[in-house]
All heavy atoms as an XYZ file, in Angstrom:
927
protein
N      33.076     -8.377    115.479
C      32.078     -7.761    114.839
C      31.311     -8.613    113.812
O      30.088     -8.493    113.769
C      32.472     -6.411    114.229
C      31.441     -5.557    113.783
S      30.692     -4.907    115.273
C      29.773     -3.491    114.696
N      32.021     -9.492    113.174
C      31.428    -10.453    112.238
C      30.474    -11.441    112.943
O      29.563    -11.973    112.254
C      32.452    -11.206    111.342
C      33.227    -10.180    110.524
C      34.373    -10.938    109.700
O      34.324    -12.126    109.693
O      35.198    -10.185    109.150
N      30.673    -11.819    114.129
C      29.966    -12.875    114.812
C      28.721    -12.253    115.542
O      27.774    -12.890    115.908
C      30.803    -13.511    115.907
C      31.870    -14.415    115.458
C      32.645    -14.997    116.584
C      31.297    -15.552    114.670
N      28.702    -10.945    115.629
C      27.600    -10.377    116.325
C      26.268    -10.445    115.526
O      25.144    -10.821    116.178
C      27.903     -8.742    116.512
C      26.847     -8.046    117.258
C      26.762     -8.562    118.692
C      27.288     -6.467    117.285
N      26.296    -10.289    114.251
C      25.053    -10.361    113.498
C      24.425    -11.894    113.499
O      23.231    -11.943    113.775
C      25.291     -9.924    111.975
C      24.059     -9.945    111.243
C      23.005     -9.086    111.376
C      23.891    -10.943    110.155
C      21.882     -9.143    110.673
C      22.686    -10.889    109.348
C      21.706    -10.020    109.634
N      25.223    -12.888    113.368
C      24.634    -14.234    113.414
C      24.170    -14.594    114.845
O      23.101    -15.201    115.017
C      25.781    -15.174    112.986
C      26.820    -14.294    112.242
C      26.546    -12.946    112.815
N      24.878    -14.095    115.869
C      24.342    -14.284    117.206
C      23.088    -13.564    117.520
O      22.205    -14.069    118.178
C      25.462    -13.834    118.208
C      26.653    -14.729    118.310
C      27.725    -14.211    119.269
C      26.258    -16.218    118.802
N      22.953    -12.389    116.953
C      21.742    -11.634    117.045
C      20.605    -12.365    116.508
O      19.535    -12.446    116.978
C      21.926    -10.167    116.583
C      20.806     -9.288    116.758
C      20.523     -9.052    118.139
C      21.094     -7.962    116.059
N      20.822    -12.834    115.191
C      19.743    -13.659    114.509
C      19.324    -14.811    115.288
O      18.151    -15.117    115.407
C      20.228    -14.039    113.144
C      20.326    -12.948    112.075
C      20.852    -13.446    110.690
C      18.899    -12.343    111.802
N      20.328    -15.529    115.778
C      19.982    -16.770    116.674
C      19.128    -16.384    117.941
O      18.230    -17.056    118.229
C      21.204    -17.549    117.054
C      20.978    -18.642    118.018
C      21.922    -18.172    115.731
N      19.494    -15.346    118.544
C      18.879    -14.816    119.772
C      17.453    -14.457    119.481
O      16.618    -14.463    120.311
C      19.615    -13.772    120.328
N      17.097    -13.948    118.249
C      15.789    -13.479    117.923
C      14.994    -14.739    117.402
O      13.701    -14.768    117.615
C      15.819    -12.466    116.894
C      16.405    -11.112    117.330
C      16.532    -10.119    116.310
C      15.484    -10.533    118.519
N      15.557    -15.563    116.605
C      14.898    -16.746    115.932
C      14.448    -17.792    116.926
O      13.459    -18.523    116.752
C      15.622    -17.223    114.721
C      15.658    -16.122    113.667
C      16.533    -16.834    112.512
C      14.286    -15.801    113.101
N      15.301    -18.204    117.826
C      15.024    -19.388    118.701
C      13.799    -19.089    119.564
O      13.014    -20.006    119.607
C      16.271    -19.576    119.612
C      16.000    -20.504    120.767
C      17.421    -20.210    118.820
N      13.626    -17.899    120.190
C      12.342    -17.780    120.969
C      11.099    -17.876    120.016
O      10.117    -18.270    120.456
C      12.445    -16.322    121.669
C      13.990    -16.090    121.722
C      14.493    -16.787    120.541
N      11.224    -17.297    118.834
C      10.091    -17.252    117.930
C       9.724    -18.801    117.550
O       8.623    -19.071    117.511
C      10.430    -16.586    116.620
C      10.257    -15.042    116.764
S      10.480    -14.111    115.247
C      10.214    -15.198    113.930
N      10.810    -19.570    117.270
C      10.632    -20.975    117.013
C       9.871    -21.684    118.118
O       8.957    -22.513    117.918
C      11.897    -21.658    116.630
C      11.835    -23.093    116.422
C      11.145    -23.599    115.211
C      12.308    -23.986    117.353
C      11.215    -24.906    114.996
C      12.270    -25.317    117.021
C      11.718    -25.846    115.821
N      10.489    -21.506    119.372
C       9.863    -22.105    120.554
C       8.353    -21.757    120.733
O       7.585    -22.483    121.194
C      10.695    -21.795    121.750
C      12.051    -22.549    121.734
C      12.872    -22.016    123.026
C      12.073    -23.972    121.599
N       8.031    -20.442    120.446
C       6.647    -19.931    120.650
C       5.758    -20.630    119.606
O       4.563    -20.965    120.094
N       6.218    -20.799    118.545
C       5.430    -21.400    117.442
C       5.076    -22.899    117.735
O       3.896    -23.295    117.677
C       6.015    -21.355    116.044
C       5.234    -22.204    115.105
C       5.989    -19.909    115.481
N       6.030    -23.478    118.385
C       5.938    -24.956    118.784
C       4.912    -25.007    119.936
O       4.036    -25.911    119.912
C       7.267    -25.548    119.170
C       8.132    -25.834    117.955
C       9.344    -26.593    118.422
N       9.069    -27.801    119.110
C       9.752    -28.458    119.908
N      10.898    -28.027    120.300
N       9.324    -29.570    120.466
N       5.025    -24.042    120.787
C       4.012    -24.054    122.029
C       2.683    -23.831    121.470
O       1.720    -24.510    121.939
C       4.448    -23.006    122.864
C       3.607    -23.123    124.225
C       4.092    -22.174    125.290
N       3.895    -20.845    124.884
C       4.878    -19.879    124.852
N       6.021    -20.274    125.193
N       4.560    -18.705    124.329
N       2.412    -22.988    120.592
C       1.151    -22.651    119.991
C       0.585    -23.964    119.318
O      -0.631    -24.159    119.407
C       1.059    -21.531    119.087
C       1.217    -20.162    119.723
C       1.337    -19.052    118.612
O       1.712    -19.209    117.550
N       0.563    -17.980    119.059
N       1.384    -24.594    118.531
C       0.963    -25.762    117.887
C       0.434    -26.837    118.915
O      -0.609    -27.541    118.701
C       2.032    -26.380    117.009
C       2.137    -25.815    115.678
C       3.130    -26.495    114.766
C       3.253    -25.902    113.485
N       4.269    -26.612    112.673
N       1.149    -27.074    119.919
C       0.860    -28.033    120.978
C      -0.499    -27.633    121.554
O      -1.297    -28.519    121.885
C       1.931    -28.041    122.036
C       2.771    -29.340    121.870
C       3.771    -29.499    123.134
N       4.904    -28.689    122.799
C       5.418    -27.690    123.670
N       4.867    -27.564    124.844
N       6.456    -26.993    123.365
N      -0.655    -26.386    121.843
C      -1.955    -25.983    122.542
C      -3.106    -26.141    121.646
O      -4.169    -26.560    121.949
C      -1.860    -24.521    123.041
C      -0.920    -24.299    124.097
C      -1.261    -24.941    125.361
O      -2.518    -24.909    125.752
O      -0.561    -25.464    126.055
N      -2.847    -25.961    120.276
C      -4.040    -26.069    119.309
C      -4.348    -27.454    119.175
O      -5.541    -27.844    119.054
C      -3.627    -25.407    117.969
N      -3.365    -28.416    119.259
C      -3.651    -29.853    119.173
C      -4.382    -30.327    120.291
O      -5.285    -31.157    120.183
C      -2.202    -30.612    119.025
C      -1.627    -30.547    117.709
C      -0.324    -31.071    117.607
O       0.121    -31.841    118.553
O       0.412    -30.885    116.545
N      -4.109    -29.856    121.477
C      -4.811    -30.231    122.717
C      -6.239    -29.614    122.608
O      -7.144    -30.503    123.055
C      -4.201    -29.531    124.038
C      -2.819    -30.289    124.346
C      -2.119    -29.645    125.459
C      -2.839    -29.100    126.621
N      -1.871    -28.524    127.628
N      -6.472    -28.517    122.109
C      -7.854    -27.973    121.990
C      -8.637    -28.895    121.108
O      -9.857    -29.193    121.229
C      -7.861    -26.538    121.654
C      -9.220    -26.060    121.216
C      -7.365    -25.718    122.750
N      -8.134    -29.086    119.999
C      -8.649    -29.886    118.793
C      -9.055    -31.387    119.430
O     -10.144    -31.952    119.130
C      -7.757    -30.092    117.678
O      -7.593    -28.740    117.197
C      -8.540    -30.923    116.467
N      -8.095    -31.920    120.095
C      -8.244    -33.273    120.751
C      -9.481    -33.234    121.776
O     -10.228    -34.148    121.726
C      -7.113    -33.762    121.353
C      -7.214    -35.157    121.995
C      -5.962    -35.550    122.677
O      -4.948    -34.748    122.940
N      -5.906    -36.995    123.097
N      -9.592    -32.089    122.524
C     -10.604    -32.039    123.541
C     -12.043    -31.862    122.700
O     -12.960    -32.519    123.159
C     -10.337    -30.738    124.460
C     -11.529    -30.493    125.389
S     -12.755    -29.392    124.780
C     -11.877    -27.952    124.274
N     -11.995    -31.069    121.658
C     -13.262    -30.981    120.919
C     -13.611    -32.202    120.371
O     -14.938    -32.459    120.171
C     -13.038    -29.679    119.938
C     -12.942    -28.351    120.589
C     -12.643    -27.326    119.631
O     -12.069    -27.622    118.412
N     -12.650    -26.054    120.115
N     -12.791    -32.958    119.844
C     -13.124    -34.293    119.171
C     -13.515    -35.299    120.203
O     -14.294    -36.236    119.878
C     -11.874    -34.729    118.385
C     -11.688    -34.013    117.144
O     -12.528    -33.178    116.706
O     -10.521    -34.017    116.642
N     -13.208    -35.202    121.512
C     -13.452    -36.217    122.352
C     -14.716    -35.792    123.287
O     -14.978    -36.455    124.340
C     -12.269    -36.336    123.437
O     -12.076    -35.320    124.196
N     -15.461    -34.869    122.789
C     -16.723    -34.541    123.595
C     -17.675    -35.578    123.625
O     -17.609    -36.433    122.571
C     -17.415    -33.256    122.971
C     -16.624    -31.889    123.128
C     -17.284    -30.950    122.291
C     -16.686    -31.481    124.539
N     -18.482    -35.842    124.531
C     -19.480    -36.814    124.726
C     -20.715    -36.245    125.213
O     -20.717    -35.234    126.072
C     -18.915    -38.027    125.390
C     -18.572    -37.754    126.798
C     -17.836    -38.963    127.368
C     -17.364    -38.880    128.859
N     -16.447    -37.805    129.044
N     -21.860    -36.891    125.266
C     -23.045    -36.406    125.746
C     -22.967    -36.461    127.269
O     -22.467    -37.389    127.875
C     -24.209    -37.311    125.282
C     -24.372    -37.145    123.808
C     -25.563    -37.069    125.968
C     -25.473    -37.985    123.043
N     -23.388    -35.311    127.858
C     -23.362    -35.272    129.432
C     -22.260    -34.412    129.815
O     -22.268    -34.036    130.978
N     -21.276    -34.163    129.062
C     -20.138    -33.228    129.353
C     -20.683    -31.810    129.682
O     -21.493    -31.280    128.966
C     -19.059    -33.156    128.322
C     -18.156    -34.352    128.150
O     -18.217    -35.160    129.183
O     -17.509    -34.468    127.170
N     -20.077    -31.246    130.672
C     -20.493    -29.779    130.965
C     -19.327    -28.979    130.423
O     -18.083    -29.218    130.715
C     -20.620    -29.576    132.463
C     -21.877    -30.327    133.009
C     -22.216    -29.972    134.463
O     -21.294    -29.375    135.150
N     -23.274    -30.431    134.847
N     -19.698    -28.031    129.551
C     -18.700    -27.310    128.797
C     -18.793    -25.744    128.903
O     -19.850    -25.315    129.468
C     -18.664    -27.605    127.364
C     -18.336    -29.085    127.115
C     -20.055    -27.257    126.763
N     -17.813    -24.948    128.566
C     -17.814    -23.543    128.478
C     -17.338    -23.231    127.033
O     -16.566    -23.730    126.456
C     -16.791    -22.904    129.366
C     -16.950    -21.443    129.340
C     -17.031    -23.366    130.849
N     -18.250    -22.355    126.434
C     -17.991    -21.942    124.936
C     -16.952    -20.673    124.997
O     -16.623    -20.251    126.084
C     -19.312    -21.411    124.344
O     -19.686    -20.288    125.007
C     -20.293    -22.486    124.355
N     -16.506    -20.381    123.935
C     -15.550    -19.355    123.765
C     -16.145    -17.965    124.122
O     -15.514    -16.983    124.464
C     -14.964    -19.168    122.341
O     -16.117    -19.202    121.329
C     -14.178    -20.454    121.976
N     -17.503    -17.886    124.136
C     -18.083    -16.664    124.583
C     -18.505    -16.651    126.061
O     -19.068    -15.661    126.547
C     -19.400    -16.343    123.702
O     -20.313    -17.432    123.826
N     -18.134    -17.629    126.799
C     -18.457    -17.832    128.152
C     -19.678    -18.301    128.562
O     -20.103    -18.318    129.695
N     -20.499    -19.049    127.644
C     -21.745    -19.737    127.977
C     -21.414    -21.047    128.508
O     -20.683    -21.814    128.005
C     -22.508    -19.718    126.715
C     -23.853    -20.329    126.963
C     -24.822    -19.190    127.336
C     -24.355    -21.082    125.695
N     -22.042    -21.420    129.794
C     -21.987    -22.706    130.330
C     -23.170    -23.529    129.866
O     -24.256    -23.006    129.709
C     -22.092    -22.568    131.790
C     -20.840    -21.861    132.431
C     -20.668    -20.561    132.419
C     -19.903    -22.722    133.087
C     -19.614    -19.991    133.039
C     -18.795    -22.089    133.655
C     -18.726    -20.705    133.629
O     -17.597    -20.205    134.210
N     -22.856    -24.814    129.417
C     -23.955    -25.649    129.066
C     -23.546    -27.039    129.178
O     -22.460    -27.515    129.474
N     -24.493    -28.082    128.919
C     -24.367    -29.459    128.953
C     -24.558    -30.001    127.586
O     -25.572    -29.734    126.959
C     -25.335    -30.186    129.997
O     -25.095    -29.560    131.215
C     -25.043    -31.519    130.125
N     -23.703    -30.926    127.116
C     -23.870    -31.409    125.739
C     -24.916    -32.458    125.848
O     -24.970    -33.416    126.712
C     -22.520    -32.225    125.341
C     -22.648    -32.894    124.006
C     -21.433    -31.215    125.463
N     -25.999    -32.277    124.893
C     -27.090    -33.161    124.778
C     -27.112    -33.995    123.500
O     -27.722    -34.942    123.463
C     -28.452    -32.494    125.028
C     -28.574    -31.992    126.378
C     -28.659    -31.356    124.046
N     -26.393    -33.507    122.488
C     -26.317    -34.114    121.134
C     -25.088    -33.682    120.363
O     -24.645    -32.600    120.492
C     -27.580    -33.849    120.373
C     -27.735    -34.693    119.079
C     -29.117    -34.539    118.467
O     -30.060    -34.143    119.026
O     -29.057    -34.721    117.167
N     -24.561    -34.616    119.750
C     -23.273    -34.373    118.826
C     -23.523    -34.739    117.398
O     -24.169    -35.543    117.006
C     -22.085    -35.242    119.427
C     -21.697    -34.961    120.864
C     -20.853    -36.123    121.338
C     -20.937    -33.675    120.942
N     -22.734    -33.901    116.587
C     -22.651    -34.077    115.198
C     -21.164    -33.973    114.712
O     -20.348    -33.618    115.650
C     -23.567    -33.010    114.479
C     -23.860    -33.323    113.038
O     -23.272    -34.304    112.469
O     -24.603    -32.547    112.443
N     -20.963    -34.263    113.503
C     -19.495    -33.930    113.086
C     -18.895    -32.573    113.325
O     -17.854    -32.430    113.628
C     -19.352    -34.323    111.683
C     -19.562    -35.990    111.462
O     -19.335    -36.601    112.435
O     -19.827    -36.292    110.367
N     -19.793    -31.568    113.055
C     -19.428    -30.152    113.120
C     -20.075    -29.401    114.139
O     -19.567    -28.376    114.571
C     -19.623    -29.527    111.784
O     -21.016    -29.633    111.443
C     -18.823    -30.094    110.684
N     -21.177    -29.888    114.744
C     -22.032    -29.078    115.790
C     -22.126    -29.784    116.973
O     -22.069    -31.089    117.094
C     -23.258    -28.746    115.063
O     -24.071    -29.865    114.859
C     -23.270    -27.903    113.892
N     -22.470    -29.077    117.998
C     -22.753    -29.634    119.366
C     -23.950    -28.936    119.893
O     -24.226    -27.755    119.768
C     -21.644    -29.305    120.405
C     -21.987    -29.848    121.663
C     -20.316    -29.858    119.858
N     -24.997    -29.648    120.390
C     -26.157    -29.091    120.930
C     -25.929    -29.109    122.397
O     -25.752    -30.066    123.063
C     -27.457    -30.012    120.720
C     -27.917    -29.842    119.150
O     -27.320    -28.993    118.396
O     -28.675    -30.680    118.735
N     -26.149    -27.817    123.010
C     -25.900    -27.590    124.416
C     -27.291    -27.187    125.007
O     -28.001    -26.336    124.557
C     -24.953    -26.442    124.625
C     -23.602    -26.589    124.040
C     -22.780    -25.356    124.417
C     -22.984    -27.790    124.589
N     -27.546    -27.751    126.221
C     -28.616    -27.407    127.022
C     -28.160    -26.355    128.031
O     -27.221    -26.698    128.874
C     -29.191    -28.568    127.812
C     -30.490    -28.276    128.702
C     -31.073    -29.425    129.321
O     -30.210    -30.215    129.813
O     -32.228    -29.408    129.442
N     -28.581    -25.069    127.851
C     -28.134    -23.980    128.610
C     -29.096    -23.658    129.852
O     -28.695    -22.998    130.787
C     -27.893    -22.805    127.806
C     -29.136    -22.353    127.038
C     -26.792    -22.998    126.839
C     -29.022    -21.087    126.246
N     -30.315    -24.168    129.654
C     -31.194    -24.045    130.894
C     -32.165    -25.207    130.771
O     -32.178    -25.939    129.675
C     -31.966    -22.706    130.738
N     -33.053    -25.409    131.594
C     -34.006    -26.507    131.553
C     -34.798    -26.423    130.238
O     -35.517    -25.516    130.132
C     -34.809    -26.592    132.737
C     -35.710    -27.841    132.833
C     -36.300    -28.063    134.182
O     -35.815    -27.468    135.215
O     -37.421    -28.652    134.215
N     -34.809    -27.425    129.425
C     -35.505    -27.447    128.152
C     -35.152    -26.414    127.179
O     -35.880    -26.005    126.327
C     -37.006    -27.477    128.343
C     -37.471    -28.714    129.103
O     -36.895    -29.727    129.026
O     -38.482    -28.549    129.984
N     -33.936    -25.749    127.254
C     -33.440    -24.716    126.324
C     -32.162    -25.309    125.673
O     -31.120    -25.394    126.369
C     -33.213    -23.397    127.028
C     -32.613    -22.409    126.048
C     -34.450    -22.870    127.783
N     -32.358    -25.637    124.439
C     -31.121    -26.331    123.650
C     -30.751    -25.472    122.549
O     -31.638    -24.946    121.702
C     -31.534    -27.816    123.227
C     -30.350    -28.352    122.441
C     -31.967    -28.662    124.346
N     -29.477    -25.140    122.472
C     -28.917    -24.368    121.393
C     -27.866    -25.071    120.697
O     -27.174    -26.037    121.127
C     -28.250    -22.998    121.921
O     -27.291    -23.325    122.907
C     -29.290    -22.130    122.600
N     -27.668    -24.778    119.369
C     -26.596    -25.583    118.582
C     -25.398    -24.593    118.303
O     -25.564    -23.506    118.002
C     -27.277    -25.826    117.164
O     -28.459    -26.651    117.417
C     -26.266    -26.638    116.293
N     -24.292    -25.172    118.509
C     -22.879    -24.553    118.357
C     -22.008    -25.296    117.567
O     -22.106    -26.545    117.399
C     -22.289    -24.359    119.814
C     -23.117    -23.573    120.773
C     -24.220    -23.835    121.482
C     -22.802    -22.215    121.243
N     -24.639    -22.848    122.224
C     -23.814    -21.711    122.106
C     -21.797    -21.257    120.832
C     -23.755    -20.531    122.616
C     -21.719    -20.080    121.367
C     -22.752    -19.681    122.290
N     -21.070    -24.660    116.922
C     -19.884    -25.336    116.269
C     -19.099    -25.924    117.339
O     -18.855    -25.440    118.420
C     -19.036    -24.348    115.491
C     -19.757    -23.724    114.235
C     -18.926    -22.658    113.580
C     -20.091    -24.869    113.230
N     -18.438    -27.094    116.994
C     -17.545    -27.779    117.850
C     -16.391    -26.789    118.281
O     -15.861    -26.842    119.408
C     -17.025    -29.006    117.340
C     -17.766    -30.157    117.448
C     -17.105    -31.483    117.051
N     -17.973    -32.545    116.933
C     -17.812    -33.530    117.913
N     -16.954    -33.457    118.890
N     -18.707    -34.580    117.907
N     -15.887    -25.990    117.253
C     -14.810    -25.068    117.596
C     -15.159    -24.041    118.584
O     -14.283    -23.410    119.064
C     -14.338    -24.377    116.222
C     -13.711    -25.396    115.272
C     -14.740    -26.199    114.454
O     -15.949    -25.963    114.524
N     -14.151    -27.166    113.639
N     -16.375    -23.753    118.891
C     -16.798    -22.811    119.955
C     -16.615    -23.295    121.305
O     -16.778    -22.547    122.253
C     -18.272    -22.308    119.651
N     -16.396    -24.590    121.511
C     -16.134    -25.134    122.920
C     -14.757    -24.820    123.248
O     -13.889    -25.276    122.717
C     -16.394    -26.632    122.840
C     -17.877    -27.074    122.274
C     -16.268    -27.191    124.280
C     -18.989    -26.425    122.982
N     -14.693    -24.095    124.411
C     -13.342    -23.723    124.956
C     -12.739    -24.801    125.843
O     -11.651    -25.060    125.910
C     -13.407    -22.354    125.627
C     -12.026    -21.906    126.080
C     -11.976    -20.466    126.649
N     -12.947    -20.470    127.827
C     -13.344    -19.434    128.348
N     -13.189    -18.208    127.835
N     -14.176    -19.528    129.378
N     -13.705    -25.287    126.762
C     -13.112    -26.216    127.817
C     -14.216    -27.061    128.211
O     -15.432    -26.734    128.114
C     -12.498    -25.470    128.914
C     -13.446    -24.740    129.821
C     -12.741    -24.138    130.960
O     -12.282    -22.879    130.728
O     -12.769    -24.627    132.013
N     -13.877    -28.382    128.679
C     -14.838    -29.173    129.296
C     -14.683    -29.031    130.829
O     -13.542    -29.135    131.381
C     -14.511    -30.702    128.885
C     -15.397    -31.593    129.684
C     -14.712    -30.858    127.412
N     -15.678    -28.849    131.537
C     -15.705    -28.609    132.980
C     -15.568    -29.932    133.709
O     -16.339    -30.851    133.343
C     -16.836    -27.835    133.450
C     -16.871    -26.377    132.911
C     -18.037    -25.653    133.215
N     -18.042    -25.354    134.737
C     -19.128    -25.219    135.365
N     -20.318    -25.244    134.800
N     -19.116    -24.892    136.678
N     -14.748    -30.103    134.604
C     -14.649    -31.443    135.344
C     -15.596    -31.376    136.591
O     -16.116    -30.295    136.906
C     -13.216    -31.627    135.962
O     -12.943    -30.571    136.839
C     -12.190    -31.679    134.700
N     -15.797    -32.483    137.110
C     -16.754    -32.592    138.173
C     -16.325    -31.751    139.402
O     -17.078    -31.195    140.170
C     -16.988    -34.042    138.662
C     -17.677    -34.823    137.651
O     -18.447    -34.334    136.762
O     -17.560    -36.148    137.620
N     -14.932    -31.604    139.580
C     -14.421    -30.834    140.783
C     -14.790    -29.404    140.556
O     -15.082    -28.679    141.473
C     -12.993    -31.113    140.864
C     -12.521    -32.509    141.226
O     -13.289    -33.237    141.704
O     -11.377    -32.890    140.804
N     -14.663    -28.966    139.365
C     -14.916    -27.402    139.011
C     -16.386    -27.232    139.343
O     -16.710    -26.157    139.910
C     -14.579    -27.145    137.622
C     -13.106    -27.116    137.355
C     -12.896    -26.833    135.856
O     -13.594    -27.326    134.984
N     -11.818    -26.149    135.502
N     -17.261    -28.101    138.798
C     -18.753    -27.781    138.989
C     -19.095    -27.931    140.450
O     -19.874    -26.998    140.970
C     -19.587    -28.921    138.194
C     -21.034    -28.845    138.397
C     -19.134    -28.826    136.673
N     -18.711    -28.898    141.113
C     -19.051    -29.000    142.583
C     -18.390    -27.821    143.391
O     -19.083    -27.210    144.287
C     -18.665    -30.340    143.227
O     -17.252    -30.439    143.180
N     -17.253    -27.448    143.103
C     -16.619    -26.242    143.745
C     -17.405    -24.958    143.527
O     -17.619    -24.207    144.498
C     -15.185    -26.084    143.451
O     -14.428    -27.182    143.601
C     -14.517    -24.966    144.072
N     -17.828    -24.670    142.351
C     -18.518    -23.624    142.010
C     -19.897    -23.486    142.651
O     -20.380    -22.526    143.075
C     -18.693    -23.294    140.413
C     -17.390    -22.908    139.831
C     -17.545    -22.877    138.381
O     -18.587    -22.901    137.829
O     -16.487    -22.629    137.765
N     -20.607    -24.690    142.779
C     -21.828    -24.812    143.301
C     -21.787    -24.492    144.877
O     -22.630    -23.800    145.437
C     -22.580    -26.168    143.063
C     -22.983    -26.265    141.658
C     -23.429    -27.712    141.318
O     -23.328    -28.628    142.198
O     -23.955    -27.878    140.230
N     -20.789    -25.170    145.540
C     -20.708    -24.922    146.952
C     -20.136    -23.561    147.278
O     -20.636    -23.024    148.235
C     -19.835    -25.946    147.694
O     -18.517    -25.868    146.999
C     -20.350    -27.336    147.467
N     -19.351    -22.971    146.357
C     -18.821    -21.663    146.572
C     -20.003    -20.572    146.556
O     -19.948    -19.583    147.221
N     -20.848    -20.799    145.574
C     -22.021    -19.875    145.476
C     -22.969    -19.911    146.638
O     -23.738    -18.934    146.911
C     -22.736    -20.112    144.032
O     -23.389    -21.329    144.100
N     -23.115    -21.051    147.260
C     -24.025    -21.246    148.271
C     -23.549    -20.553    149.606
O     -24.250    -20.108    150.440
C     -24.356    -22.766    148.590
C     -25.110    -23.379    147.520
C     -25.231    -24.885    147.676
O     -24.699    -25.345    148.680
O     -25.788    -25.535    146.784
N     -22.117    -20.494    149.725
C     -21.550    -19.970    151.030
C     -20.928    -18.669    150.785
O     -19.902    -18.339    151.444
C     -20.603    -20.979    151.511
O     -19.491    -21.262    150.491
C     -21.202    -22.320    151.880
N     -21.360    -17.830    149.943
C     -20.764    -16.609    149.606
C     -20.970    -15.517    150.680
O     -20.293    -14.512    150.756
C     -21.265    -15.939    148.229
O     -22.627    -15.868    148.209
C     -20.764    -16.841    147.035
N     -21.934    -15.726    151.518
C     -22.189    -14.726    152.610
C     -23.658    -14.705    153.069
O     -24.490    -15.318    152.458
N     -23.873    -14.118    154.216
C     -25.242    -14.195    154.753
C     -26.089    -12.991    154.274
O     -27.171    -12.981    154.524
C     -25.139    -14.026    156.232
O     -24.416    -12.914    156.603
N     -25.494    -11.988    153.513
C     -26.270    -10.926    153.086
C     -26.926    -11.093    151.598
O     -27.460    -10.093    151.108
C     -25.345     -9.707    153.023
C     -24.139     -9.868    151.973
O     -23.919    -10.947    151.701
O     -23.634     -8.810    151.562
N     -26.952    -12.288    151.193
C     -27.406    -12.608    149.883
C     -28.964    -12.785    150.053
O     -29.333    -13.365    151.113
C     -26.879    -13.845    149.188
O     -27.009    -14.989    150.059
C     -25.461    -13.670    148.948
N     -29.802    -12.360    149.138
C     -31.204    -12.452    149.239
C     -31.753    -13.480    148.344
O     -31.078    -13.809    147.284
C     -31.966    -11.139    148.799
O     -31.487    -10.820    147.483
C     -31.524    -10.050    149.776
N     -32.843    -14.026    148.694
C     -33.420    -15.171    147.965
C     -34.052    -14.559    146.658
O     -34.719    -13.550    146.687
C     -34.562    -15.910    148.742
C     -34.021    -16.681    149.946
C     -33.309    -17.989    149.477
O     -33.814    -18.584    148.529
O     -32.494    -18.460    150.195
N     -34.034    -15.298    145.607
C     -34.663    -14.845    144.365
C     -36.193    -15.162    144.372
O     -36.517    -16.228    144.885
C     -34.126    -15.463    143.128
N     -37.038    -14.195    144.069
C     -38.445    -14.361    144.117
C     -38.925    -14.285    142.648
O     -38.680    -13.430    142.015
C     -39.124    -13.384    145.008
C     -40.666    -13.561    144.985
C     -38.595    -13.432    146.387
N     -39.685    -15.311    142.259
C     -40.201    -15.307    140.854
C     -41.365    -14.438    140.829
O     -42.360    -14.340    141.742
C     -40.634    -16.745    140.571
C     -41.016    -16.850    139.120
C     -41.126    -18.250    138.672
O     -40.601    -19.242    139.294
O     -42.110    -18.610    137.838
N     -41.394    -13.580    139.798
C     -42.470    -12.663    139.587
C     -43.522    -13.179    138.686
O     -43.227    -14.086    137.755
C     -42.026    -11.286    139.103
C     -41.251    -11.400    137.775
C     -40.765     -9.962    137.456
O     -40.619     -9.072    138.280
O     -40.552     -9.822    136.282
N     -44.748    -12.728    138.791
C     -45.746    -13.193    138.011
C     -45.669    -12.566    136.567
O     -44.896    -11.665    136.353
C     -47.187    -12.785    138.544
O     -47.414    -11.467    138.520
N     -46.443    -13.068    135.629
C     -46.498    -12.597    134.239
C     -46.919    -11.193    134.170
O     -46.321    -10.368    133.438
C     -47.360    -13.452    133.341
N     -47.889    -10.760    135.088
C     -48.308     -9.392    134.974
C     -47.227     -8.466    135.494
O     -47.136     -7.304    135.016
C     -49.620     -9.270    135.950
C     -50.803     -9.955    135.336
C     -50.871    -11.544    135.762
O     -50.229    -11.912    136.686
O     -51.563    -12.210    135.071
N     -46.543     -8.942    136.581
C     -45.404     -8.082    137.102
C     -44.374     -7.897    136.059
O     -43.878     -6.715    136.002
C     -44.969     -8.690    138.339
C     -45.822     -8.688    139.551
C     -45.361     -9.473    140.675
O     -44.751    -10.508    140.511
N     -45.627     -9.022    141.872
N     -44.142     -8.887    135.408
C     -42.968     -8.877    134.303
C     -43.499     -7.841    133.270
O     -42.609     -7.101    132.834
C     -42.785    -10.209    133.710
O     -42.257    -11.079    134.841
C     -41.593    -10.200    132.643
N     -44.718     -8.075    132.800
C     -45.160     -7.106    131.731
C     -45.141     -5.649    132.184
O     -44.738     -4.774    131.452
C     -46.579     -7.590    131.316
C     -47.137     -6.768    130.110
C     -48.533     -7.278    129.674
O     -48.866     -8.451    129.904
O     -49.178     -6.528    128.993
N     -45.523     -5.509    133.472
C     -45.630     -4.103    134.012
C     -44.115     -3.485    134.034
O     -43.866     -2.363    133.780
C     -46.224     -4.043    135.542
O     -47.554     -4.617    135.349
C     -46.281     -2.780    135.963
N     -43.277     -4.294    134.564
C     -41.874     -3.869    134.668
C     -41.360     -3.558    133.320
O     -40.623     -2.511    133.097
C     -40.984     -4.989    135.365
C     -39.631     -4.552    135.551
C     -38.781     -5.678    136.347
N     -38.977     -6.986    135.784
C     -38.333     -7.535    134.915
N     -37.425     -6.903    134.141
N     -38.459     -8.772    134.565
N     -41.649     -4.332    132.172
C     -41.034     -4.139    130.927
C     -41.681     -3.062    130.207
O     -41.069     -2.386    129.233
C     -41.094     -5.423    130.046
C     -40.276     -6.631    130.659
C     -40.487     -7.873    129.830
C     -38.726     -6.251    130.607
N     -42.854     -2.658    130.543
C     -43.562     -1.671    129.790
C     -43.493     -0.248    130.411
O     -44.091      0.640    129.838
C     -45.085     -2.063    129.356
O     -45.681     -2.200    130.859
C     -45.223     -3.265    128.605
N     -42.885     -0.171    131.512
C     -42.791      1.108    132.241
C     -41.973      2.079    131.418
O     -41.021      1.700    130.781
C     -42.141      0.941    133.582
C     -43.069      0.622    134.695
C     -42.338      0.554    136.032
C     -43.140      0.163    137.149
N     -42.460      0.140    138.378
N     -42.344      3.298    131.322
C     -41.643      4.298    130.550
C     -40.635      5.009    131.528
O     -40.729      5.372    132.495
C     -42.512      5.252    129.876
C     -43.182      4.686    128.667
O     -43.489      3.398    128.830
O     -43.327      5.240    127.667
């Protein structure tokens, strides 16, 4: 009975210790990835926004999220850098999703205004 309590403590503390070590390793990998960002990297932010790095600072990153649309983000907001394989797979996957997809048609300024002002 005297050995039961120390064994129970060991059984509970060892998994906690291993979990903390794993979290530290993951945090170091994320920090290293954020520090190694370079212009032209395609990234995903923590809020799920896709963009391309166009300018870097010590604490901020400027992302181009659409043509000629640049936003400024903290480096810590970058969740992952997308590799060329991920980008090309997503582009080809979206083109071959099925034959029932329709082409997007750009509407005129008058059509947009009419659509937005309808009651």
